C-alpha positions in Angstrom: 87.7 119.4 133.1 87.0 118.3 136.7 89.3 117.6 139.6 89.2 113.9 138.5 90.5 114.7 135.0 93.6 113.1 133.7 95.5 115.4 131.4 98.6 113.9 129.8 101.7 115.5 128.3 104.0 113.4 126.1 107.4 114.8 125.6 108.3 114.0 122.0 110.5 116.9 121.0 113.8 115.0 121.1 115.6 114.9 117.8 117.4 111.6 118.6 120.8 112.4 117.1 122.2 109.1 118.4 119.6 107.3 116.2 121.4 108.9 113.1 118.1 109.2 111.3 116.0 111.7 109.5 113.0 110.1 111.2 112.0 111.7 114.6 113.0 109.4 117.4 109.5 108.8 118.7 108.4 107.5 115.3 110.9 104.7 115.2 108.9 101.5 115.5 108.8 98.6 118.0 106.6 95.7 116.8 105.6 97.8 113.8 104.1 100.6 116.0 106.0 103.9 116.6 107.2 104.4 120.2 104.9 107.4 120.4 102.0 105.1 119.5 102.8 102.7 122.4 102.8 105.6 124.8 99.6 107.2 123.6 97.9 103.8 123.5 98.8 103.1 127.2 97.7 106.6 128.2 94.4 106.2 126.4 93.8 102.8 128.1 94.6 104.5 131.5 91.7 106.9 130.9 93.4 110.1 129.7 90.9 112.9 129.1 93.2 115.3 127.2 96.4 114.5 125.4 99.1 117.0 124.5 102.2 116.1 122.6 105.3 118.4 122.8 107.2 118.6 119.6 110.2 120.5 118.1 109.7 122.9 115.2 109.3 121.1 111.9 108.1 117.8 113.3 105.0 117.6 111.0 105.4 113.9 110.7 104.8 113.4 114.4 101.7 115.6 114.2 100.4 113.6 111.2 101.0 110.3 112.9 99.3 111.2 116.1 96.3 112.9 114.4 95.8 109.9 112.1 95.9 107.2 114.8 94.5 108.9 117.9 91.5 111.2 118.7 91.7 114.6 120.4 95.4 115.2 120.5 96.8 118.7 121.0 100.3 119.9 120.2 102.7 122.3 121.8 106.1 123.4 120.3 109.2 123.6 122.3 111.2 126.2 120.3 114.6 125.4 121.8 115.8 122.2 123.6 116.2 123.6 127.1 115.2 120.6 129.2 112.2 118.6 130.3 110.7 121.3 132.6 110.9 123.8 129.7 109.2 121.3 127.4 106.2 121.0 129.8 106.1 124.8 130.1 105.4 124.9 126.4 101.9 123.4 127.1 100.8 126.4 129.1 98.4 127.7 126.4 96.8 124.3 126.1 96.6 123.4 129.8 96.4 126.7 131.6 92.8 126.0 132.6 93.4 122.3 133.3 92.1 120.7 136.5 92.8 117.3 138.1 96.1 115.6 137.2 98.7 116.6 134.6 100.7 113.4 133.9 104.0 113.8 132.0 105.3 110.9 130.0 108.1 110.4 127.6 107.6 109.5 123.9 110.8 107.4 123.9 109.9 105.3 126.9 107.4 103.0 125.3 106.8 100.3 128.0 105.1 102.1 130.8 101.8 100.3 131.3 98.3 101.7 131.4 98.1 100.3 135.0 101.1 102.2 136.1 99.9 105.5 134.6 96.5 104.9 136.3 98.2 104.3 139.6 100.0 107.7 139.3 96.7 109.5 138.5 95.0 107.7 141.4 97.7 108.8 143.8 96.9 112.4 142.9 93.2 111.8 143.3 93.9 110.4 146.7 95.7 113.5 148.0 99.2 113.6 146.6 100.3 116.8 144.8 103.4 115.4 143.0 103.9 111.7 142.1 107.1 110.4 140.6 107.4 107.0 138.8 110.2 105.0 140.5 111.7 101.6 139.9 114.1 99.3 141.8 117.2 99.1 139.6 119.3 95.9 139.4 122.2 98.2 138.8 121.4 101.8 139.8 124.6 103.3 138.4 123.8 106.5 136.6 120.2 106.9 137.7 118.8 109.6 139.9 118.0 108.1 143.4 114.6 108.6 145.0 114.9 109.3 148.6 111.8 108.7 150.8 111.1 109.2 154.5 110.0 106.5 157.0 106.4 106.9 155.7 107.3 106.4 152.1 106.8 110.0 151.1 109.2 111.4 148.5 111.8 113.7 150.0 114.0 114.4 147.1 115.7 113.1 143.9 119.5 113.1 143.9 121.4 112.7 140.7 124.0 109.9 140.7 126.9 112.3 140.4 125.7 114.3 143.4 124.8 111.3 145.6 126.7 110.3 148.7 127.8 106.7 149.1 124.8 106.2 151.3 122.5 107.6 148.7 124.1 105.5 146.0 123.4 102.4 147.9 119.7 103.1 147.4 118.2 101.1 144.5 115.0 103.1 144.1 115.6 105.2 141.0 113.8 107.9 139.0 111.8 106.5 136.1 111.1 109.9 134.6 107.3 110.1 134.4 105.7 112.5 136.8 102.1 113.4 137.8 101.4 116.8 139.2 98.2 118.4 140.6 97.2 120.8 137.8 96.6 123.6 140.3 100.3 123.8 141.1 102.0 122.8 137.9 102.8 126.0 136.1 103.6 127.9 139.3 106.2 125.3 140.2 107.6 125.2 136.6 108.1 129.0 136.7 110.3 128.5 139.8 112.6 125.9 138.1 116.0 127.4 137.3 118.8 126.4 135.0 121.6 126.6 137.5 123.3 123.4 136.4 126.1 122.3 134.2 123.9 121.8 131.1 122.0 125.1 131.6 118.7 123.3 131.3 115.4 123.3 133.2 114.8 119.9 134.7 111.4 118.4 135.7 112.7 116.5 138.8 113.3 119.9 140.4 109.6 120.1 141.0 110.0 117.6 143.9 112.3 119.9 146.0 110.2 122.9 145.1 107.0 121.1 146.1 108.4 119.9 149.4 109.6 123.4 150.2 106.0 124.6 149.8 104.7 121.8 152.0 103.1 119.8 149.1 102.7 116.1 149.4 105.2 114.2 147.2 104.9 110.4 146.6 106.3 107.6 144.5 104.6 104.9 142.4 107.0 102.0 141.9 106.9 100.3 138.5 109.0 97.6 137.0 112.5 98.3 135.7 111.5 97.0 132.3 108.8 99.7 132.0 111.1 102.6 132.2 113.5 101.5 129.5 114.4 104.5 127.3 115.4 104.3 123.7 118.2 106.6 122.6 120.0 104.6 119.9 119.5 101.8 117.4 121.0 99.4 119.9 118.4 100.4 122.5 115.8 100.0 119.8 116.9 96.4 119.1 116.8 95.7 122.9 113.3 97.1 123.1 112.1 95.1 120.1 113.3 91.9 121.7 111.5 92.7 125.0 108.3 93.5 123.1 108.4 90.4 121.1 109.0 88.2 124.1 106.0 89.8 125.8 103.8 89.4 122.7 104.8 85.7 122.3 104.1 85.0 125.9 100.7 86.7 125.7 99.8 84.7 122.6 100.6 81.4 124.2 98.8 82.3 127.4 95.7 83.2 125.4 95.6 79.8 123.7 97.8 79.8 120.7 100.6 77.3 120.0 103.9 78.7 118.8 106.1 75.8 117.6 109.3 77.9 117.8 108.3 81.0 119.7 111.6 82.8 119.3 111.4 82.7 115.5 107.9 84.2 115.4 107.5 88.0 115.1 104.4 89.8 116.0 103.0 93.3 115.5 101.6 95.2 118.5 98.1 94.8 117.1 98.2 91.1 116.0 95.2 89.2 117.2 95.2 85.4 117.5 92.2 83.2 118.3 92.3 80.1 120.4 93.9 76.9 119.1 95.8 78.8 116.4 99.0 77.0 115.5 101.9 79.1 114.3 104.9 77.5 112.7 108.5 78.5 112.6 109.8 81.8 111.1 106.3 83.4 110.7 106.1 87.2 110.5 103.0 89.1 111.4 102.9 92.7 110.0 100.4 95.3 111.1 96.6 94.6 110.9 96.4 90.8 111.2 93.7 88.9 112.9 93.5 85.1 113.0 90.4 83.0 113.7 90.2 80.1 116.0 91.8 76.8 114.9 93.7 78.2 112.0 97.2 77.0 111.2 99.9 79.3 109.9 102.7 77.1 108.5 106.4 78.1 108.5 108.0 81.0 106.7 104.8 82.8 106.0 104.4 86.6 106.0 101.1 88.2 106.8 100.1 91.9 106.8 96.8 93.6 106.8 95.0 90.2 106.5 91.8 88.9 108.2 91.7 85.2 108.5 88.7 83.3 109.8 88.5 80.0 111.7 90.0 76.7 110.6 91.9 78.1 107.7 95.2 76.7 106.6 98.0 79.1 105.5 101.4 78.3 104.0 104.2 77.3 104.2 105.9 80.2 102.4 102.6 82.2 101.9 102.5 85.9 101.6 99.3 87.6 102.5 99.3 91.3 101.8 96.9 94.1 102.9 93.3 93.7 102.1 93.3 89.9 102.1 90.3 88.2 103.7 90.4 84.4 104.1 87.2 82.5 104.8 86.4 79.6 107.1 88.3 76.5 106.2 90.0 78.1 103.2 93.5 77.0 102.1 96.4 79.2 101.0 99.3 77.0 100.1 103.1 77.3 99.5 104.4 80.2 97.4 101.0 81.9 97.1 100.7 85.7 97.2 97.4 87.5 97.8 96.6 91.2 97.8 93.2 92.9 98.3 91.7 89.5 97.8 88.6 87.8 99.3 89.1 84.1 99.5 85.7 82.7 100.6 84.9 79.7 102.8 86.5 76.4 101.7 88.2 77.9 98.6 91.7 76.6 97.8 94.7 78.4 96.3 97.2 75.6 96.9 100.5 76.7 95.3 102.5 79.0 93.1 99.8 81.6 92.4 99.1 85.3 92.7 95.6 86.5 93.5 95.2 90.3 93.6 92.2 92.6 93.5 90.0 89.5 93.3 87.2 87.5 94.9 87.5 83.7 94.9 84.1 82.1 95.6 83.4 79.5 98.2 84.9 76.0 97.5 86.5 77.3 94.3 89.9 75.7 93.3 92.7 77.7 91.9 95.4 75.6 90.1 99.1 76.0 90.4 100.7 78.9 88.5 97.4 80.9 88.2 97.6 84.7 88.3 95.1 87.4 88.2 96.5 90.1 85.8 95.1 93.0 87.7 97.4 95.9 86.6 97.6 97.4 83.1 100.3 99.9 83.9 97.8 102.6 84.9 94.8 101.0 86.6 94.0 98.1 88.9 91.0 96.0 87.8 89.0 93.3 89.6 88.7 89.6 88.9 85.6 87.7 90.2 85.8 83.9 90.4 82.5 82.2 91.3 81.7 79.6 93.9 82.8 76.1 93.0 84.8 77.2 89.9 87.8 75.3 88.9 90.7 77.2 87.4 93.3 75.0 85.7 97.0 75.3 86.3 99.1 78.1 84.6 96.0 80.2 83.7 96.1 84.0 83.4 92.9 85.8 84.2 93.0 89.3 82.5 91.1 91.7 84.6 88.4 92.9 84.6 86.9 89.5 84.1 84.3 87.3 85.8 84.4 83.5 86.0 80.9 82.2 86.6 79.9 79.8 89.4 80.9 76.2 88.8 82.7 76.9 85.6 86.0 75.2 84.4 89.0 77.0 83.0 91.3 74.7 81.0 94.9 74.7 82.0 97.2 77.2 80.3 94.3 79.5 79.3 94.6 83.3 78.9 91.1 84.4 79.8 90.1 87.8 78.5 86.3 87.5 78.5 83.7 86.7 81.1 82.9 83.0 81.4 79.3 81.7 81.9 78.6 79.7 85.0 79.0 75.9 84.6 80.8 76.4 81.2 84.2 75.2 80.1 86.5 77.9 78.8 89.7 77.0 77.0 91.8 79.9 75.7 95.2 78.6 74.3 96.8 78.0 71.0 95.9 74.8 69.2 98.6 72.0 69.5 100.3 71.0 66.3 102.8 68.2 65.5 105.4 67.8 62.7 106.4 64.2 62.4 110.2 63.6 62.2 111.0 67.3 62.8 113.2 66.8 65.8 115.4 64.1 64.1 115.9 66.3 61.1 116.8 69.3 63.3 119.5 67.4 65.3 121.0 66.0 62.1 121.3 69.4 60.6 123.0 70.8 63.7 125.5 68.0 63.7 126.4 68.6 60.1 127.0 72.3 60.9 129.3 71.5 63.8 131.3 69.0 61.6 132.2 71.7 59.1 
């Protein structure tokens, strides 16, 4: 690693007792992405070279998540919860030979942007030795105050309870994140003491220690919204609302129309093309991309679905993971798809389930059609050819193949492959008994009269 390297440490060892949950705090989700994921994503976008996550003993779920979704992540264990400086000290074995910047972020502060992290790293590259993330608080009560000299250099951080009235009037507050020149990090950490009411080792103490050694301490000022921490379910709800507003604004600024923005819910990774129209009360789960000119009508729920241009979805459609919708295809009301490829121009207009299947281009699936893909043990595939017509209320018993251009008579239970351009009818023969209904009613009336 060079002097230009950006090494990041994410503090994720908090157990989050106020969340009242068996799930580690940093794995609670905002816009269907764990808070830790938001932080690691921003750090990766900022150019992090080496990522180390500090966890508590037994937090295997945090390790599993980070390893599954991010490359080149190391881990360090903080055996006992003895403060933020102690948590960073736990990375000594991983970062003892690090050069450049060590940037410390918090796994429960999910909104710090890549640009802000990059500015902190750049400040170190430009000569600072310690950089603190600050923000101007609308109401600074309770926050540590950042005191700077006439040249804007950081002099000290004063906790609210220890601040004078003059210091409390300062609105520049400590946002938590800190960048330190790697050369000095562990030497400074070894000097931090626990002479405080909580008996913990605090990371902000590095500022006073650094100034005492003549190091250069600076501040990068971010937005107050960036440093929002999440410590409870109430905080989580506030964070979700902030994230959704940001995602809605971004979608509209990038060329999508949201007919009722506040009723639309996005995932962090939702991708919308231009001229997409999204109706009221639409929910986007993870892994959804929408092509240009597609319409998503009200009350639809999409997850793990890839939709190409000019498609028409809903209302009340449910698209489950593995769904691929072709150009100009139509998925109507009360249709559910799962692991289904609906090719260009195909129509599944209403009241149908299409799972583990392919529907060929310009095929038409009638109301009430289902692909019977599960036998209690295995999932099997249904293949419906291009231009095929499946009549209403048909059951296609997988594995089965419906040939191109074939017709399936309404109400059929199809158990065998159908040749292309053929007509298949698989239902009981209709029979009729003349006068049966009249005799039946007469008999019932006589029984009631007795």
